[in-house]
Biopython code that builds the backbone (N, CA, C, O; Angstrom):
import numpy as np
from Bio.PDB.StructureBuilder import StructureBuilder

atoms = [
    (1, "MET", "N", (58.247, 78.802, 190.830)),
    (1, "MET", "CA", (59.340, 79.620, 190.352)),
    (1, "MET", "C", (60.640, 79.091, 190.943)),
    (1, "MET", "O", (60.708, 78.657, 192.093)),
    (2, "ILE", "N", (61.659, 79.146, 190.107)),
    (2, "ILE", "CA", (62.969, 78.678, 190.539)),
    (2, "ILE", "C", (64.034, 79.639, 190.001)),
    (2, "ILE", "O", (63.906, 80.176, 188.901)),
    (3, "GLU", "N", (65.067, 79.838, 190.787)),
    (3, "GLU", "CA", (66.125, 80.773, 190.405)),
    (3, "GLU", "C", (66.976, 80.199, 189.282)),
    (3, "GLU", "O", (67.445, 79.062, 189.345)),
    (4, "LEU", "N", (67.157, 81.008, 188.268)),
    (4, "LEU", "CA", (68.026, 80.647, 187.156)),
    (4, "LEU", "C", (69.394, 81.296, 187.320)),
    (4, "LEU", "O", (70.423, 80.658, 187.096)),
    (5, "LEU", "N", (69.400, 82.568, 187.712)),
    (5, "LEU", "CA", (70.646, 83.326, 187.735)),
    (5, "LEU", "C", (70.548, 84.428, 188.778)),
    (5, "LEU", "O", (69.471, 84.965, 189.037)),
    (6, "ARG", "N", (71.681, 84.753, 189.367)),
    (6, "ARG", "CA", (71.779, 85.860, 190.328)),
    (6, "ARG", "C", (72.992, 86.683, 189.919)),
    (6, "ARG", "O", (74.109, 86.169, 189.862)),
    (7, "SER", "N", (72.766, 87.977, 189.631)),
    (7, "SER", "CA", (73.871, 88.794, 189.146)),
    (7, "SER", "C", (73.593, 90.282, 189.369)),
    (7, "SER", "O", (72.444, 90.706, 189.497)),
    (8, "GLU", "N", (74.665, 91.050, 189.410)),
    (8, "GLU", "CA", (74.576, 92.508, 189.444)),
    (8, "GLU", "C", (74.859, 93.099, 188.068)),
    (8, "GLU", "O", (74.781, 94.314, 187.887)),
    (9, "ASN", "N", (75.185, 92.255, 187.105)),
    (9, "ASN", "CA", (75.550, 92.692, 185.760)),
    (9, "ASN", "C", (74.283, 92.957, 184.940)),
    (9, "ASN", "O", (73.638, 92.022, 184.467)),
    (10, "LEU", "N", (73.932, 94.242, 184.776)),
    (10, "LEU", "CA", (72.700, 94.610, 184.090)),
    (10, "LEU", "C", (72.721, 94.251, 182.603)),
    (10, "LEU", "O", (71.683, 93.930, 182.024)),
    (11, "VAL", "N", (73.887, 94.304, 181.996)),
    (11, "VAL", "CA", (73.996, 93.935, 180.580)),
    (11, "VAL", "C", (73.720, 92.448, 180.406)),
    (11, "VAL", "O", (72.987, 92.052, 179.500)),
    (12, "LEU", "N", (74.295, 91.636, 181.257)),
    (12, "LEU", "CA", (74.067, 90.200, 181.217)),
    (12, "LEU", "C", (72.593, 89.872, 181.455)),
    (12, "LEU", "O", (72.016, 89.057, 180.735)),
    (13, "ILE", "N", (71.992, 90.493, 182.446)),
    (13, "ILE", "CA", (70.584, 90.247, 182.745)),
    (13, "ILE", "C", (69.710, 90.628, 181.561)),
    (13, "ILE", "O", (68.793, 89.889, 181.204)),
    (14, "SER", "N", (69.981, 91.756, 180.957)),
    (14, "SER", "CA", (69.209, 92.200, 179.798)),
    (14, "SER", "C", (69.355, 91.234, 178.625)),
    (14, "SER", "O", (68.367, 90.891, 177.975)),
    (15, "ALA", "N", (70.573, 90.798, 178.357)),
    (15, "ALA", "CA", (70.814, 89.868, 177.246)),
    (15, "ALA", "C", (70.121, 88.531, 177.491)),
    (15, "ALA", "O", (69.539, 87.946, 176.577)),
    (16, "LEU", "N", (70.189, 88.061, 178.716)),
    (16, "LEU", "CA", (69.564, 86.779, 179.035)),
    (16, "LEU", "C", (68.043, 86.880, 178.976)),
    (16, "LEU", "O", (67.381, 85.964, 178.487)),
    (17, "LYS", "N", (67.489, 87.974, 179.464)),
    (17, "LYS", "CA", (66.038, 88.165, 179.379)),
    (17, "LYS", "C", (65.582, 88.199, 177.917)),
    (17, "LYS", "O", (64.535, 87.644, 177.584)),
    (18, "ALA", "N", (66.349, 88.835, 177.056)),
    (18, "ALA", "CA", (66.007, 88.890, 175.632)),
    (18, "ALA", "C", (66.086, 87.504, 175.001)),
    (18, "ALA", "O", (65.199, 87.121, 174.238)),
    (19, "ALA", "N", (67.131, 86.754, 175.309)),
    (19, "ALA", "CA", (67.283, 85.406, 174.745)),
    (19, "ALA", "C", (66.165, 84.479, 175.214)),
    (19, "ALA", "O", (65.645, 83.688, 174.427)),
    (20, "LEU", "N", (65.795, 84.571, 176.477)),
    (20, "LEU", "CA", (64.718, 83.734, 176.997)),
    (20, "LEU", "C", (63.378, 84.142, 176.390)),
    (20, "LEU", "O", (62.544, 83.291, 176.080)),
    (21, "SER", "N", (63.183, 85.419, 176.225)),
    (21, "SER", "CA", (61.957, 85.899, 175.591)),
    (21, "SER", "C", (61.855, 85.404, 174.149)),
    (21, "SER", "O", (60.778, 85.014, 173.699)),
    (22, "ASP", "N", (62.969, 85.421, 173.430)),
    (22, "ASP", "CA", (62.988, 84.903, 172.050)),
    (22, "ASP", "C", (62.610, 83.428, 172.010)),
    (22, "ASP", "O", (62.015, 82.965, 171.037)),
    (23, "ALA", "N", (62.951, 82.692, 173.056)),
    (23, "ALA", "CA", (62.630, 81.263, 173.138)),
    (23, "ALA", "C", (61.247, 81.028, 173.752)),
    (23, "ALA", "O", (60.853, 79.890, 174.010)),
    (24, "GLU", "N", (60.523, 82.120, 173.978)),
    (24, "GLU", "CA", (59.174, 82.067, 174.550)),
    (24, "GLU", "C", (59.153, 81.462, 175.951)),
    (24, "GLU", "O", (58.230, 80.737, 176.322)),
    (25, "ILE", "N", (60.205, 81.781, 176.723)),
    (25, "ILE", "CA", (60.275, 81.382, 178.122)),
    (25, "ILE", "C", (60.051, 82.640, 178.952)),
    (25, "ILE", "O", (60.782, 83.622, 178.826)),
    (26, "GLN", "N", (59.035, 82.596, 179.798)),
    (26, "GLN", "CA", (58.727, 83.747, 180.638)),
    (26, "GLN", "C", (59.722, 83.818, 181.779)),
    (26, "GLN", "O", (59.947, 82.835, 182.485)),
    (27, "VAL", "N", (60.313, 84.981, 181.951)),
    (27, "VAL", "CA", (61.328, 85.188, 182.982)),
    (27, "VAL", "C", (60.906, 86.372, 183.843)),
    (27, "VAL", "O", (60.362, 87.356, 183.342)),
    (28, "PHE", "N", (61.161, 86.264, 185.140)),
    (28, "PHE", "CA", (60.810, 87.304, 186.082)),
    (28, "PHE", "C", (62.074, 87.782, 186.779)),
    (28, "PHE", "O", (62.917, 86.979, 187.180)),
    (29, "GLU", "N", (62.197, 89.088, 186.919)),
    (29, "GLU", "CA", (63.352, 89.671, 187.604)),
    (29, "GLU", "C", (62.937, 90.025, 189.026)),
    (29, "GLU", "O", (62.027, 90.828, 189.232)),
    (30, "PHE", "N", (63.599, 89.430, 189.999)),
    (30, "PHE", "CA", (63.327, 89.686, 191.403)),
    (30, "PHE", "C", (64.424, 90.582, 191.971)),
    (30, "PHE", "O", (65.549, 90.595, 191.472)),
    (31, "ASP", "N", (64.092, 91.315, 192.997)),
    (31, "ASP", "CA", (65.034, 92.120, 193.793)),
    (31, "ASP", "C", (65.576, 93.346, 193.072)),
    (31, "ASP", "O", (66.577, 93.914, 193.508)),
    (32, "SER", "N", (64.944, 93.770, 191.981)),
    (32, "SER", "CA", (65.479, 94.932, 191.266)),
    (32, "SER", "C", (65.379, 96.212, 192.087)),
    (32, "SER", "O", (66.276, 97.052, 192.023)),
    (33, "ALA", "N", (64.308, 96.375, 192.856)),
    (33, "ALA", "CA", (64.184, 97.579, 193.693)),
    (33, "ALA", "C", (65.274, 97.609, 194.759)),
    (33, "ALA", "O", (65.872, 98.654, 195.012)),
    (34, "TRP", "N", (65.531, 96.458, 195.386)),
    (34, "TRP", "CA", (66.590, 96.386, 196.386)),
    (34, "TRP", "C", (67.950, 96.613, 195.739)),
    (34, "TRP", "O", (68.802, 97.304, 196.297)),
    (35, "ALA", "N", (68.149, 96.036, 194.571)),
    (35, "ALA", "CA", (69.435, 96.179, 193.882)),
    (35, "ALA", "C", (69.687, 97.626, 193.476)),
    (35, "ALA", "O", (70.826, 98.093, 193.505)),
    (36, "ASP", "N", (68.622, 98.337, 193.096)),
    (36, "ASP", "CA", (68.775, 99.751, 192.743)),
    (36, "ASP", "C", (69.070, 100.603, 193.976)),
    (36, "ASP", "O", (69.789, 101.598, 193.892)),
    (37, "THR", "N", (68.515, 100.211, 195.109)),
    (37, "THR", "CA", (68.705, 100.962, 196.351)),
    (37, "THR", "C", (70.062, 100.660, 196.982)),
    (37, "THR", "O", (70.763, 101.567, 197.428)),
    (38, "TYR", "N", (70.422, 99.385, 197.014)),
    (38, "TYR", "CA", (71.666, 98.949, 197.659)),
    (38, "TYR", "C", (72.624, 98.399, 196.610)),
    (38, "TYR", "O", (72.872, 97.195, 196.546)),
    (39, "VAL", "N", (73.146, 99.284, 195.805)),
    (39, "VAL", "CA", (74.029, 98.907, 194.703)),
    (39, "VAL", "C", (75.269, 98.205, 195.257)),
    (39, "VAL", "O", (75.920, 98.696, 196.179)),
    (40, "GLY", "N", (75.576, 97.054, 194.679)),
    (40, "GLY", "CA", (76.743, 96.296, 195.089)),
    (40, "GLY", "C", (76.510, 95.378, 196.271)),
    (40, "GLY", "O", (77.406, 94.628, 196.658)),
    (41, "VAL", "N", (75.317, 95.425, 196.852)),
    (41, "VAL", "CA", (75.016, 94.592, 198.006)),
    (41, "VAL", "C", (74.006, 93.501, 197.651)),
    (41, "VAL", "O", (74.149, 92.351, 198.068)),
    (42, "THR", "N", (72.992, 93.870, 196.882)),
    (42, "THR", "CA", (71.916, 92.939, 196.552)),
    (42, "THR", "C", (71.886, 92.666, 195.048)),
    (42, "THR", "O", (71.601, 93.572, 194.265)),
    (43, "PRO", "N", (72.173, 91.447, 194.642)),
    (43, "PRO", "CA", (72.084, 91.127, 193.207)),
    (43, "PRO", "C", (70.628, 90.925, 192.781)),
    (43, "PRO", "O", (69.753, 90.674, 193.609)),
    (44, "ARG", "N", (70.397, 91.038, 191.508)),
    (44, "ARG", "CA", (69.083, 90.745, 190.941)),
    (44, "ARG", "C", (69.011, 89.246, 190.684)),
    (44, "ARG", "O", (70.025, 88.607, 190.404)),
    (45, "ARG", "N", (67.810, 88.690, 190.781)),
    (45, "ARG", "CA", (67.617, 87.272, 190.492)),
    (45, "ARG", "C", (66.675, 87.130, 189.316)),
    (45, "ARG", "O", (65.656, 87.816, 189.238)),
    (46, "LEU", "N", (67.016, 86.240, 188.403)),
    (46, "LEU", "CA", (66.115, 85.882, 187.308)),
    (46, "LEU", "C", (65.475, 84.551, 187.657)),
    (46, "LEU", "O", (66.157, 83.574, 187.964)),
    (47, "MET", "N", (64.166, 84.534, 187.605)),
    (47, "MET", "CA", (63.390, 83.357, 187.981)),
    (47, "MET", "C", (62.588, 82.879, 186.777)),
    (47, "MET", "O", (62.127, 83.680, 185.964)),
    (48, "VAL", "N", (62.428, 81.568, 186.676)),
    (48, "VAL", "CA", (61.614, 80.965, 185.621)),
    (48, "VAL", "C", (60.684, 79.943, 186.258)),
    (48, "VAL", "O", (60.894, 79.523, 187.396)),
    (49, "ALA", "N", (59.664, 79.548, 185.523)),
    (49, "ALA", "CA", (58.771, 78.499, 185.995)),
    (49, "ALA", "C", (59.550, 77.192, 186.072)),
    (49, "ALA", "O", (60.475, 76.960, 185.292)),
    (50, "ASP", "N", (59.168, 76.346, 187.016)),
    (50, "ASP", "CA", (59.873, 75.075, 187.206)),
    (50, "ASP", "C", (59.981, 74.278, 185.915)),
    (50, "ASP", "O", (61.030, 73.697, 185.633)),
    (51, "GLU", "N", (58.916, 74.243, 185.130)),
    (51, "GLU", "CA", (58.925, 73.438, 183.905)),
    (51, "GLU", "C", (59.801, 74.039, 182.805)),
    (51, "GLU", "O", (60.122, 73.362, 181.829)),
    (52, "ASP", "N", (60.192, 75.317, 182.961)),
    (52, "ASP", "CA", (61.055, 75.965, 181.962)),
    (52, "ASP", "C", (62.527, 75.947, 182.358)),
    (52, "ASP", "O", (63.369, 76.468, 181.627)),
    (53, "LEU", "N", (62.842, 75.359, 183.494)),
    (53, "LEU", "CA", (64.213, 75.425, 183.996)),
    (53, "LEU", "C", (65.229, 74.791, 183.051)),
    (53, "LEU", "O", (66.270, 75.392, 182.783)),
    (54, "THR", "N", (64.956, 73.606, 182.547)),
    (54, "THR", "CA", (65.937, 72.923, 181.690)),
    (54, "THR", "C", (66.236, 73.712, 180.421)),
    (54, "THR", "O", (67.409, 73.950, 180.134)),
    (55, "PRO", "N", (65.229, 74.131, 179.640)),
    (55, "PRO", "CA", (65.573, 74.923, 178.453)),
    (55, "PRO", "C", (66.183, 76.281, 178.803)),
    (55, "PRO", "O", (67.034, 76.783, 178.069)),
    (56, "ALA", "N", (65.756, 76.876, 179.914)),
    (56, "ALA", "CA", (66.325, 78.166, 180.315)),
    (56, "ALA", "C", (67.791, 78.014, 180.694)),
    (56, "ALA", "O", (68.605, 78.871, 180.348)),
    (57, "ARG", "N", (68.144, 76.938, 181.399)),
    (57, "ARG", "CA", (69.540, 76.693, 181.748)),
    (57, "ARG", "C", (70.397, 76.436, 180.511)),
    (57, "ARG", "O", (71.562, 76.831, 180.456)),
    (58, "ARG", "N", (69.807, 75.773, 179.525)),
    (58, "ARG", "CA", (70.537, 75.519, 178.285)),
    (58, "ARG", "C", (70.878, 76.849, 177.601)),
    (58, "ARG", "O", (72.002, 77.049, 177.142)),
    (59, "ILE", "N", (69.907, 77.742, 177.539)),
    (59, "ILE", "CA", (70.130, 79.052, 176.914)),
    (59, "ILE", "C", (71.130, 79.867, 177.731)),
    (59, "ILE", "O", (72.070, 80.437, 177.177)),
    (60, "ALA", "N", (70.928, 79.920, 179.045)),
    (60, "ALA", "CA", (71.838, 80.680, 179.907)),
    (60, "ALA", "C", (73.252, 80.099, 179.859)),
    (60, "ALA", "O", (74.234, 80.840, 179.911)),
    (61, "GLY", "N", (73.349, 78.786, 179.763)),
    (61, "GLY", "CA", (74.655, 78.147, 179.689)),
    (61, "GLY", "C", (75.434, 78.527, 178.451)),
    (61, "GLY", "O", (76.665, 78.549, 178.464)),
    (62, "SER", "N", (74.720, 78.825, 177.381)),
    (62, "SER", "CA", (75.402, 79.247, 176.164)),
    (62, "SER", "C", (75.835, 80.712, 176.229)),
    (62, "SER", "O", (76.724, 81.132, 175.488)),
    (63, "ILE", "N", (75.210, 81.483, 177.107)),
    (63, "ILE", "CA", (75.527, 82.904, 177.232)),
    (63, "ILE", "C", (76.497, 83.162, 178.387)),
    (63, "ILE", "O", (77.459, 83.917, 178.243)),
    (64, "CYS", "N", (76.236, 82.532, 179.527)),
    (64, "CYS", "CA", (77.028, 82.834, 180.727)),
    (64, "CYS", "C", (77.099, 81.630, 181.662)),
    (64, "CYS", "O", (76.504, 81.667, 182.739)),
    (65, "PRO", "N", (77.802, 80.573, 181.290)),
    (65, "PRO", "CA", (77.823, 79.364, 182.118)),
    (65, "PRO", "C", (78.358, 79.591, 183.534)),
    (65, "PRO", "O", (77.938, 78.910, 184.470)),
    (66, "GLU", "N", (79.269, 80.530, 183.693)),
    (66, "GLU", "CA", (79.864, 80.767, 185.014)),
    (66, "GLU", "C", (78.909, 81.479, 185.976)),
    (66, "GLU", "O", (79.170, 81.528, 187.178)),
    (67, "GLU", "N", (77.826, 82.022, 185.467)),
    (67, "GLU", "CA", (76.897, 82.782, 186.303)),
    (67, "GLU", "C", (75.681, 81.980, 186.763)),
    (67, "GLU", "O", (74.900, 82.472, 187.578)),
    (68, "LEU", "N", (75.502, 80.758, 186.261)),
    (68, "LEU", "CA", (74.308, 79.990, 186.578)),
    (68, "LEU", "C", (74.239, 79.618, 188.050)),
    (68, "LEU", "O", (75.248, 79.282, 188.669)),
    (69, "ALA", "N", (73.040, 79.684, 188.596)),
    (69, "ALA", "CA", (72.810, 79.236, 189.971)),
    (69, "ALA", "C", (72.941, 77.717, 190.001)),
    (69, "ALA", "O", (72.541, 77.046, 189.050)),
    (70, "PRO", "N", (73.488, 77.173, 191.066)),
    (70, "PRO", "CA", (73.590, 75.709, 191.148)),
    (70, "PRO", "C", (72.200, 75.089, 191.232)),
    (70, "PRO", "O", (71.267, 75.691, 191.763)),
    (71, "LEU", "N", (72.080, 73.885, 190.701)),
    (71, "LEU", "CA", (70.809, 73.190, 190.787)),
    (71, "LEU", "C", (70.563, 72.764, 192.222)),
    (71, "LEU", "O", (71.451, 72.242, 192.896)),
    (72, "ARG", "N", (69.353, 72.993, 192.671)),
    (72, "ARG", "CA", (68.952, 72.571, 194.017)),
    (72, "ARG", "C", (67.809, 71.583, 193.885)),
    (72, "ARG", "O", (66.943, 71.747, 193.027)),
    (73, "PRO", "N", (67.797, 70.560, 194.725)),
    (73, "PRO", "CA", (66.700, 69.601, 194.632)),
    (73, "PRO", "C", (65.375, 70.272, 194.968)),
    (73, "PRO", "O", (65.296, 71.091, 195.884)),
    (74, "LEU", "N", (64.330, 69.915, 194.213)),
    (74, "LEU", "CA", (62.998, 70.436, 194.493)),
    (74, "LEU", "C", (62.429, 69.700, 195.692)),
    (74, "LEU", "O", (62.535, 68.477, 195.785)),
    (75, "SER", "N", (61.820, 70.453, 196.618)),
    (75, "SER", "CA", (61.236, 69.794, 197.783)),
    (75, "SER", "C", (59.743, 69.883, 197.769)),
    (75, "SER", "O", (59.087, 69.378, 198.680)),
]
sb = StructureBuilder()
sb.init_structure("model")
sb.init_model(0)
sb.init_chain("A")
sb.init_seg("    ")
for serial, (resi, resn, name, xyz) in enumerate(atoms, 1):
    if name == "N":
        sb.init_residue(resn, " ", resi, " ")
    sb.init_atom(name, np.array(xyz, "f"), 0.0, 1.0, " ", f" {name:<3s}", serial, name[0])
structure = sb.get_structure()
């Protein structure tokens, strides 16, 4: 799993999850319980499988390029 996006914007997260689902890319939302408890402190993270990162970034880039997590080298 690799982070695609980190945000507190629930509308953006919902739209991106729908777009990824339409493209048959499985997406997982991390930290939602913490984000609900500590509003404004903990953002939600959208995670995808490593092999889905490139197409997921392409889709996310068309929706919210300024919100994308920077690419990190795989170790």
